[in-house]
C-alpha positions in Angstrom: -23.2 10.4 -98.6 -21.7 12.3 -95.6 -25.0 12.1 -93.8 -25.1 8.3 -94.4 -21.7 8.0 -92.9 -22.7 10.0 -89.8 -25.7 7.9 -89.2 -23.6 4.8 -89.6 -21.0 6.0 -87.1 -23.6 6.8 -84.5 -25.1 3.4 -84.9 -21.7 1.7 -84.4 -21.0 3.8 -81.3 -24.4 2.9 -79.9 -23.8 -0.8 -80.6 -20.4 -0.6 -78.9 -21.9 1.1 -75.8 -24.6 -1.6 -75.7 -22.1 -4.4 -76.1 -19.9 -3.2 -73.2 -22.1 -1.3 -70.7 -19.6 -2.0 -67.8 -16.7 -0.6 -69.6 -18.5 2.6 -70.4 -19.2 3.2 -66.7 -15.5 2.9 -65.7 -14.4 6.2 -67.3 -16.4 8.7 -65.1 -13.7 9.0 -62.3 -10.2 10.4 -62.3 -7.7 7.6 -62.4 -4.9 7.0 -59.9 -1.6 6.8 -61.7 0.3 3.6 -60.7 4.0 3.9 -61.1 4.7 1.3 -58.3 3.1 -0.1 -55.2 0.3 2.0 -53.7 -0.8 1.9 -50.0 -4.2 3.0 -48.8 -3.1 6.4 -47.5 -1.6 7.1 -51.0 -5.0 6.5 -52.6 -6.7 9.2 -50.5 -9.0 11.2 -52.7 -9.3 8.4 -55.3 -11.3 5.9 -53.3 -15.1 6.2 -53.6 -17.8 4.2 -51.8 -21.5 3.4 -51.5 -23.3 1.1 -49.1 -25.7 -1.8 -49.8 -28.0 -2.2 -46.8 -30.1 -4.8 -48.5 -27.2 -6.9 -49.8 -28.9 -6.9 -53.2 -26.5 -5.0 -55.4 -24.3 -6.8 -58.0 -21.5 -5.5 -60.1 -23.9 -4.7 -62.9 -25.9 -2.6 -60.5 -23.0 -0.4 -59.6 -21.6 0.0 -63.2 -24.7 -0.2 -65.5 -27.1 2.6 -66.5 -28.9 4.1 -63.6 -26.2 3.1 -61.1 -26.1 5.0 -57.8 -23.4 7.5 -57.7 -20.3 6.8 -55.6 -19.2 9.3 -52.9 -15.6 10.1 -52.0 -14.3 8.3 -48.9 -13.3 10.7 -46.2 -10.0 10.1 -44.5 -7.1 8.0 -45.5 -8.9 4.6 -45.1 -12.4 3.4 -45.7 -14.2 3.1 -42.3 -17.9 2.9 -41.9 -18.0 1.6 -38.3 -19.8 -1.6 -37.3 -22.3 -1.4 -40.1 -24.6 -4.3 -41.1 -24.5 -3.1 -44.7 -22.2 -4.4 -47.4 -19.8 -1.8 -48.7 -18.8 -1.2 -52.3 -15.5 0.6 -53.0 -14.4 1.9 -56.4 -11.0 3.3 -57.5 -10.0 4.1 -61.1 -6.4 3.1 -62.0 -3.9 3.8 -64.8 -0.8 1.7 -65.1 2.0 4.1 -65.8 4.8 1.6 -65.5 6.7 0.4 -68.5 6.6 -3.4 -67.8 4.6 -4.2 -64.7 1.6 -6.1 -65.8 1.2 -8.5 -62.8 -0.2 -6.8 -59.7 -1.5 -8.1 -56.3 -4.6 -6.7 -54.6 -3.4 -7.1 -51.0 -5.9 -6.6 -48.1 -4.5 -6.6 -44.6 -7.2 -8.7 -43.1 -7.3 -12.5 -42.5 -11.0 -12.9 -43.2 -14.2 -11.2 -44.2 -17.6 -12.8 -44.3 -18.0 -11.4 -47.7 -15.1 -10.3 -49.9 -15.2 -9.8 -53.6 -13.0 -7.8 -56.0 -13.5 -7.1 -59.7 -11.3 -5.4 -62.2 -13.1 -3.7 -65.1 -10.7 -2.8 -67.9 -11.3 0.1 -70.2 -12.2 -2.3 -72.9 -13.3 -5.9 -72.5 -15.2 -7.9 -69.9 -15.0 -7.5 -66.1 -12.5 -9.9 -64.4 -13.4 -11.5 -61.0 -10.3 -11.3 -58.9 -11.6 -12.9 -55.7 -15.0 -14.1 -54.6 -15.4 -15.3 -51.0 -18.5 -15.9 -49.0 -19.0 -16.7 -45.3 -18.8 -20.4 -46.1 -15.8 -20.3 -48.4 -13.0 -22.6 -47.2 -9.4 -21.4 -47.2 -8.8 -23.4 -50.4 -11.1 -21.1 -52.4 -8.6 -18.2 -52.1 -6.8 -17.4 -55.4 -3.5 -17.2 -53.5 -2.3 -19.4 -50.6 -1.9 -16.4 -48.3 -3.1 -16.1 -44.7 -4.3 -12.6 -45.5 -6.8 -11.7 -48.3 -4.8 -11.3 -51.6 -5.6 -11.7 -55.3 -3.5 -11.5 -58.5 -4.5 -8.8 -61.0 -3.3 -8.6 -64.6 -3.2 -4.9 -65.7 -1.2 -4.1 -68.7 1.1 -1.0 -68.8 -0.4 2.1 -70.3 -4.0 0.9 -69.8 -6.8 2.2 -67.6 -9.2 0.1 -65.5 -11.6 0.4 -62.5 -11.2 -1.7 -59.4 -14.4 -2.6 -57.4 -14.3 -4.1 -53.9 -17.4 -5.4 -52.2 -17.1 -6.6 -48.6 -18.7 -7.0 -45.2 -16.6 -7.8 -42.2 -19.0 -9.0 -39.5 -17.0 -6.6 -37.2 -15.3 -3.3 -37.9 -15.6 -2.1 -41.5 -12.2 -0.3 -41.5 -10.3 -1.5 -44.6 -6.6 -1.3 -45.1 -5.5 -2.5 -48.5 -2.8 -1.8 -51.0 -1.9 -2.6 -54.7 1.4 -4.3 -54.9 3.7 -5.4 -57.6 4.7 -9.0 -57.6 8.1 -8.1 -56.2 6.8 -5.8 -53.4 4.2 -8.5 -52.4 6.9 -11.2 -52.2 9.0 -8.8 -50.0 6.0 -8.2 -47.7 5.3 -11.9 -47.3 9.0 -12.6 -46.6 9.1 -10.0 -43.9 5.9 -11.2 -42.3 7.0 -14.8 -42.4 10.3 -13.9 -40.6 8.4 -11.8 -38.1 5.9 -14.5 -37.4 8.6 -17.2 -37.1 10.3 -15.1 -34.4 7.0 -14.3 -32.6 5.6 -17.8 -32.7 9.0 -19.3 -31.7 9.3 -17.0 -28.7 5.8 -17.7 -27.5 6.1 -21.5 -28.0 9.5 -21.4 -26.1 7.9 -19.5 -23.2 4.9 -21.8 -23.1 7.2 -24.9 -23.1 9.3 -23.6 -20.3 6.2 -22.7 -18.3 4.7 -26.2 -18.9 8.0 -27.8 -17.8 7.9 -25.7 -14.6 4.3 -26.8 -14.1 5.4 -30.4 -14.2 8.3 -29.8 -11.8 6.7 -27.4 -9.3 3.0 -28.3 -9.7 2.0 -24.8 -8.9 -1.3 -23.5 -10.5 0.3 -20.2 -11.5 2.2 -22.0 -14.2 -1.0 -23.5 -15.6 -2.6 -20.1 -15.6 0.4 -18.7 -17.4 0.3 -21.4 -20.0 -3.4 -20.7 -20.6 -2.8 -17.0 -21.0 0.2 -17.3 -23.2 -1.5 -19.9 -25.3 -4.6 -17.7 -25.7 -2.3 -14.8 -26.7 -0.5 -16.9 -29.3 -3.8 -18.2 -30.7 -5.2 -14.7 -30.8 -2.3 -13.4 -32.9 -2.3 -16.4 -35.1 -6.0 -15.8 -35.8 -5.4 -12.1 -36.5 -2.6 -13.1 -38.9 -4.8 -15.6 -40.6 -2.4 -18.5 -39.8 -5.0 -20.2 -37.6 -7.5 -20.3 -40.5 -4.8 -21.5 -42.9 -3.4 -24.2 -40.6 -5.9 -25.2 -37.9 -9.4 -25.0 -39.3 -9.2 -24.3 -43.1 -12.5 -26.1 -43.7 -14.5 -24.2 -41.1 -14.8 -20.6 -42.3 -18.0 -20.0 -40.3 -16.0 -20.7 -37.1 -13.2 -18.5 -38.3 -15.6 -15.7 -38.8 -16.3 -15.6 -35.0 -13.0 -17.1 -33.7 -12.0 -13.7 -32.4 -14.9 -14.0 -29.9 -13.5 -17.3 -28.5 -9.8 -16.4 -28.4 -10.5 -12.8 -27.2 -12.6 -14.1 -24.4 -10.0 -16.7 -23.5 -7.4 -14.0 -23.4 -9.5 -12.0 -20.9 -10.6 -14.9 -18.7 -7.1 -16.5 -18.5 -5.6 -13.1 -17.8 -8.0 -12.7 -14.9 -7.3 -16.2 -13.6 -3.5 -15.5 -13.8 -3.9 -12.2 -11.9 -5.9 -13.9 -9.1 -3.4 -16.7 -8.6 -0.3 -14.6 -9.0 -1.5 -11.7 -6.7 -3.2 -14.1 -4.3 -6.1 -11.7 -4.3 -8.5 -14.2 -2.6 -6.4 -14.0 0.6 -4.6 -10.6 0.3 -7.2 -8.4 -1.5 -10.8 -9.7 -1.3 -12.2 -6.6 -3.0 -9.8 -6.9 -6.0 -10.6 -10.6 -6.1 -14.3 -9.9 -6.5 -13.6 -7.4 -9.3 -11.5 -10.0 -11.2 -14.2 -12.5 -10.8 -16.6 -9.9 -12.1 -14.5 -9.5 -15.2 -14.6 -13.2 -15.8 -18.4 -13.4 -15.3 -19.1 -10.3 -17.4 -17.0 -11.6 -20.3 -18.8 -15.0 -20.3 -22.2 -13.3 -19.8 -21.6 -11.1 -22.9 -20.6 -14.2 -24.9 -23.7 -16.1 -23.9 -26.1 -13.1 -24.5 -24.8 -11.9 -27.9 -23.0 -14.7 -29.7 -26.2 -16.0 -31.3 -28.1 -12.7 -31.5 -25.6 -10.0 -32.5 -22.0 -11.2 -32.9 -21.0 -8.0 -34.6 -21.9 -6.0 -31.4 -20.3 -8.7 -29.3 -16.9 -8.2 -31.1 -17.1 -4.5 -30.6 -17.9 -4.9 -26.9 -15.1 -7.4 -26.4 -12.6 -5.0 -27.8 -13.7 -2.4 -25.2 -14.0 -5.1 -22.5 -10.4 -6.2 -23.1 -9.1 -2.7 -22.4 -11.2 -2.5 -19.2 -10.0 -6.0 -18.2 -6.3 -5.1 -18.7 -6.7 -1.9 -16.7 -8.3 -3.9 -13.9 -5.4 -6.4 -14.0 -2.9 -3.5 -13.8 -4.9 -1.8 -11.0 -4.9 -5.0 -9.0 -1.1 -5.2 -9.4 -0.8 -1.6 -8.2 -2.9 -2.4 -5.1 -0.6 -5.3 -4.3 2.5 -3.3 -4.9 1.5 -0.4 -2.6 0.4 -2.9 0.1 4.0 -4.3 0.3 3.9 -7.1 -2.3 7.1 -6.0 -4.2 7.2 -9.1 -6.4 4.7 -7.6 -8.8 7.2 -5.2 -10.6 7.5 -7.4 -13.7 3.8 -8.2 -13.6 3.0 -4.4 -13.8 5.4 -4.0 -16.7 3.6 -6.8 -18.6 0.1 -5.4 -18.2 1.1 -1.8 -18.9 2.3 -2.9 -22.3 -0.9 -4.8 -23.0 -3.0 -1.8 -22.0 -1.2 0.3 -24.6 -1.7 -2.2 -27.3 -5.3 -2.7 -26.4 -5.8 1.1 -26.4 -4.5 1.2 -30.0 -7.0 -1.4 -31.0 -9.8 0.5 -29.4 -8.7 3.7 -31.0 -8.8 2.0 -34.4 -11.9 -0.2 -34.2 -14.1 1.7 -31.6 -13.1 5.3 -31.8 -12.4 5.2 -35.6 -9.0 6.8 -35.5 -7.1 6.0 -38.6 -4.3 3.5 -37.5 -3.1 0.9 -39.9 -3.8 -2.7 -39.3 -0.1 -3.5 -39.5 0.6 -1.0 -36.8 -1.9 -2.5 -34.5 -0.8 -6.1 -35.2 2.9 -5.3 -34.9 2.2 -3.6 -31.5 0.2 -6.7 -30.4 3.0 -9.1 -31.5 5.7 -7.1 -29.7 3.6 -6.6 -26.6 2.4 -10.2 -26.4 6.0 -11.4 -26.5 7.1 -8.9 -23.9 4.0 -9.6 -21.9 4.6 -13.3 -21.8 8.3 -12.7 -21.1 7.5 -10.2 -18.3 4.9 -12.6 -16.7 7.5 -15.4 -16.8 10.0 -13.1 -15.2 7.3 -12.1 -12.6 7.0 -15.8 -11.7 10.7 -16.2 -11.5 11.1 -13.0 -9.5 8.4 -14.2 -7.1 10.2 -17.5 -6.5 13.5 -15.7 -6.1 11.9 -13.3 -3.5 10.3 -16.3 -1.8 13.7 -18.1 -1.8 15.4 -15.1 -0.2 12.6 -14.7 2.3 13.0 -18.3 3.3 16.7 -17.9 3.6 16.2 -14.9 5.8 13.6 -16.8 7.8 16.0 -19.7 8.1 18.8 -17.5 9.4 16.4 -15.9 11.9 15.3 -19.3 13.0 18.9 -20.4 13.5 19.7 -17.2 15.4 16.6 -17.7 17.6 17.6 -21.4 18.1 21.1 -20.4 19.1 19.7 -17.8 21.5 17.2 -20.3 23.0 20.0 -22.8 23.5 22.1 -20.2 25.3 19.0 -19.3 27.4 18.5 -23.0 28.3 22.2 -23.3 29.2 22.0 -20.3 31.4 18.8 -21.5 32.9 20.3 -24.9 33.6 23.2 -23.2 35.4 20.9 -21.1 37.4 18.8 -24.2 38.4 22.0 -26.0 39.4 23.1 -23.1 41.5 19.7 -22.8 43.0 19.8 -26.5 43.9 23.2 -25.9 45.4 21.9 -23.0 47.4 19.0 -25.2 48.7 21.5 -27.8 49.9 23.8 -25.1 51.5 20.8 -23.4 53.1 20.4 -26.4 55.5 23.8 -25.8 57.0 24.8 -22.2 56.2 23.9 -18.9 57.8 20.9 -16.6 57.2 22.4 -15.0 54.2 22.1 -18.2 52.2 18.5 -18.6 53.3 17.8 -15.0 52.2 19.3 -15.6 48.7 17.4 -18.9 48.3 14.2 -17.0 49.2 15.0 -14.2 46.8 15.7 -16.6 43.9 12.6 -18.7 44.2 9.9 -16.5 42.8 11.9 -14.8 40.0 13.3 -18.1 39.0 9.9 -19.6 38.6 8.7 -16.7 36.5 12.0 -16.9 34.5 11.5 -20.6 33.8 8.0 -19.9 32.4 9.3 -17.1 30.2 12.1 -19.2 28.7 9.6 -22.1 28.2 7.4 -19.6 26.2 10.4 -18.6 24.1 11.2 -22.2 23.4 7.8 -22.6 21.8 7.0 -22.0 18.1 6.1 -18.4 18.6 9.1 -16.0 18.4 9.4 -13.6 21.4 8.8 -9.9 20.9 11.7 -7.6 21.6 10.0 -6.6 24.8 9.7 -10.2 26.0 13.3 -10.9 25.1 14.5 -7.8 27.0 12.4 -8.8 30.0 14.1 -12.2 30.1 17.5 -10.7 29.7 16.9 -8.3 32.6 15.7 -11.2 34.8 18.8 -13.2 33.9 21.1 -10.2 34.8 19.4 -9.7 38.1 19.6 -13.4 39.2 23.1 -13.9 37.9 24.4 -10.8 39.7 22.6 -11.8 42.9 24.1 -15.3 42.8 27.6 -14.0 41.9 27.6 -11.5 44.7 25.9 -13.4 47.4 26.9 -17.0 46.9 30.7 -16.5 46.5 32.8 -17.6 49.5 32.4 -15.1 52.3 35.5 -13.6 54.0 35.7 -14.7 57.6 35.5 -11.0 58.7 32.1 -10.6 57.0 29.3 -9.5 59.3 25.7 -8.3 59.0 26.8 -4.7 59.5 26.5 -2.2 56.7 29.2 -2.5 54.0 32.1 -0.1 54.0 31.3 3.3 52.7 31.6 3.6 49.0 30.6 6.1 46.4 27.4 5.0 44.8 26.3 6.2 41.4 22.9 7.8 41.0 20.5 5.5 39.2 17.1 6.2 37.7 14.5 4.6 40.0 12.1 4.0 37.0 14.5 1.4 35.6 14.5 -0.6 38.9 10.8 -0.2 39.4 9.9 -1.2 35.8 12.2 -4.3 36.0 10.5 -5.5 39.2 7.0 -4.7 37.7 7.8 -6.8 34.6 9.2 -9.6 36.7 6.0 -10.0 38.8 3.4 -9.0 36.1 2.8 -12.7 35.1 2.0 -13.6 38.8 -0.4 -10.7 39.1 -2.1 -11.7 35.8 -2.3 -15.3 36.9 -4.2 -14.2 40.1 -6.4 -11.8 38.2 -4.9 -8.8 40.0 -3.8 -5.4 38.6 -0.2 -4.5 39.0 0.3 -0.8 38.2 3.5 1.3 38.2 3.2 5.0 38.4 6.0 6.4 36.1 8.8 8.1 38.0 11.5 10.6 37.0 13.3 10.5 40.3 16.8 9.1 40.9 18.9 8.3 44.0 22.3 7.1 45.1 21.6 3.5 46.0 22.9 0.0 45.5 20.8 -1.2 42.5 20.9 -4.9 43.5 19.9 -4.3 47.1 17.1 -2.1 46.0 15.9 -4.7 43.5 15.9 -7.4 46.2 14.0 -5.2 48.7 11.3 -4.3 46.1 11.1 -7.9 44.8 10.3 -9.2 48.3 7.7 -6.5 49.0 5.9 -6.8 45.7 6.0 -10.6 45.9 4.4 -10.5 49.3 1.8 -7.9 48.2 0.7 -10.2 45.3 0.9 -13.3 47.4 -1.4 -12.0 50.1 -3.9 -10.1 47.9 -6.8 -12.1 46.6 -8.7 -9.3 44.7 -8.0 -5.8 43.6 -4.3 -5.1 42.9 -1.0 -3.6 43.7 0.3 -0.1 43.2 3.9 1.0 43.0 4.8 4.7 43.1 7.4 7.2 44.3 7.3 10.5 46.2 10.0 13.1 46.9 10.5 15.0 50.1 13.0 17.6 51.1 15.4 15.0 52.5 14.5 11.8 50.9 12.9 9.8 48.1 10.1 7.4 49.1 9.1 4.3 47.2 5.6 3.2 48.2 3.9 -0.2 47.6 0.2 -0.4 48.3 -2.1 -3.4 48.0 -5.7 -4.3 48.7 -4.9 -7.4 50.8 -5.9 -8.1 54.5 -3.7 -5.2 55.8 -1.5 -4.9 59.0 -1.5 -2.9 62.1 1.7 -1.4 63.6 1.9 -4.3 66.0 1.4 -6.9 63.3 4.1 -5.2 61.2 6.6 -5.3 64.1 5.9 -9.0 64.4 5.9 -9.9 60.7 9.3 -8.3 60.1 10.9 -11.0 62.3 12.5 -14.0 60.6 10.3 -17.1 59.9 7.3 -15.4 61.6 4.0 -15.4 59.7 0.8 -13.7 60.7 -2.2 -16.0 61.4 -4.5 -14.2 58.8 -1.8 -14.6 56.2 -1.6 -18.3 56.6 -5.2 -18.8 55.3 -4.4 -16.8 52.1 -1.1 -18.2 50.8 1.9 -20.4 51.8 5.2 -18.8 52.6 8.4 -19.0 54.6 8.1 -15.8 56.7 11.4 -14.5 55.3 10.4 -11.9 52.7 9.7 -8.9 55.0 12.6 -9.8 57.3 15.0 -9.9 54.3 13.7 -6.5 53.0 14.0 -4.9 56.4 17.6 -6.3 56.9 18.7 -5.1 53.4 17.2 -1.7 54.0 19.0 -1.2 57.3 22.3 -2.4 56.0 22.2 0.0 53.0 21.1 3.1 54.9 17.4 2.9 54.0 14.3 2.7 56.2 11.3 0.4 55.7 8.1 1.4 57.5 4.3 0.9 57.5 2.2 3.7 55.9 -0.1 5.1 58.6 -2.5 6.5 56.0 -3.7 3.2 54.6 -7.2 2.2 55.8 -7.6 -0.9 53.7 -4.8 -3.3 52.7 -1.2 -2.7 53.4 1.0 0.3 52.4 4.8 0.0 52.9 7.2 2.9 52.5 10.9 2.5 51.6 12.7 5.7 52.4 16.0 6.5 50.7 17.9 9.5 52.2 19.1 12.1 49.7 21.2 14.2 52.1 
């Protein structure tokens, strides 16, 4: 009797095992005790995996007799790289709660080309939780959630095995959790609030930029709108909102939407950088690099989209980091070349570089970083990025406004200065005209002043005319004009004032003269007559001097002006040299030219008033007063003017100033 019962029990056990082969296979792994929500890192050690390179395995194949053994998953998250194989995951569970029977399998991904999940209880038939293929529309999801989620009934005190079969078309890193109904609702509420803030901020920034585009019609606002729009669409795609709202019936497009929005992000960022930094004009090399980023991105898309989209996604993740580094580098180049308006631009791209680096560490390097961490960093960075780029544009316009204000003030100052110069020039011209009238009836002194005014005044008129043009004068040019004004105004003030009746041509009463640096007088004369020399194609060279002398500055200036003017006037080729020498008892100022030259007899004749040498008449027009005025001024101020006997070609004149 006992033997019969034993045989009967064995038969019943065999029948039970045959009737429920899947259930029998769920008991060969240690169960994870669930006493509340469990995140992926908390399941470390309980998750097991095997791959399906041929895409041929079914649930029966991984649970029935002869099933391939599962291997423990290394690390805190399943990650098998960019593999073409389907992945099977297994985790045994025991519900240790007292009343939680409703659970949610929550996967932190918006889309997988293949995603199936099964719950195999300890007793009973397997339950399909979710079954999505590449062509499954959004409506096939068991829960209306932008991320992959499926309800799971799992009674307290029972044991079951969870199987997940997936293939991503990109990175195989999987971040999932088992949530209670209450914890899942809290997660969705937090994400909804976070998305509401993020999307609202991005839409607000894009709206403001678009309004600025309409008002200012500058292409930088269009590039900004394109980049911010691409960033918003990228995050919406990563969140799953884009699939849920924009193209719920096109899962095949959603599978590769990251290629389009990621490429748009890179290309629009490069376009924005080129326009904002003005690289085409300011930095041609950086501009070519930015163009290379655009072409390389589009080239990768064209080459791999239809042949190997999985590799393309991996390369685009790496390409994005390289592109953002290039954008940052171009900003640094602009900054160190003096373009200070890029400070907000640099802050924007530095944040994007950090977020992109996190994504590369997770998807390319394989470092275990949660999907939520990556997405949260992207949301924060994209908002700050868009905000910083907006501030960069505003800062640029503010700097431009300030620059224009400074330029306007400089223009007003220059205009006031030019008006003052014109007024003073008009007064000089009026006085010159008066001197011309007086010269007809007044003594030789008036004729001398008229002669001394003519040439410097012509040069001064040309200089003022140049300053009245569109080109602002250099400090040297302005200083030269001021020096000429001072010379002429002093000359007129001293020489054209009413003369006392007792005035004679004798030397002025002895007075204590201050020592002056001869270089200042010589340089002023050289600058006054340089345009005349250049106009005739002559060289006018001044040998620098460190000598000084006690001499009347105006008288010395008049003497040298007449001598240099004559040297340039009567020299047709070569040039004029001005220099100084020091002797034991005097300082000598020498003026040498390469003109027709003079003998002692000719020099004695030429220094008489209104006398011109015959050979000089064929070279240039003149009044015959220059040398006479210089000789008279030299005698009246205790100086001597003589002809240099050592000159074989041209003329050499020596003005001697006694020092004892």
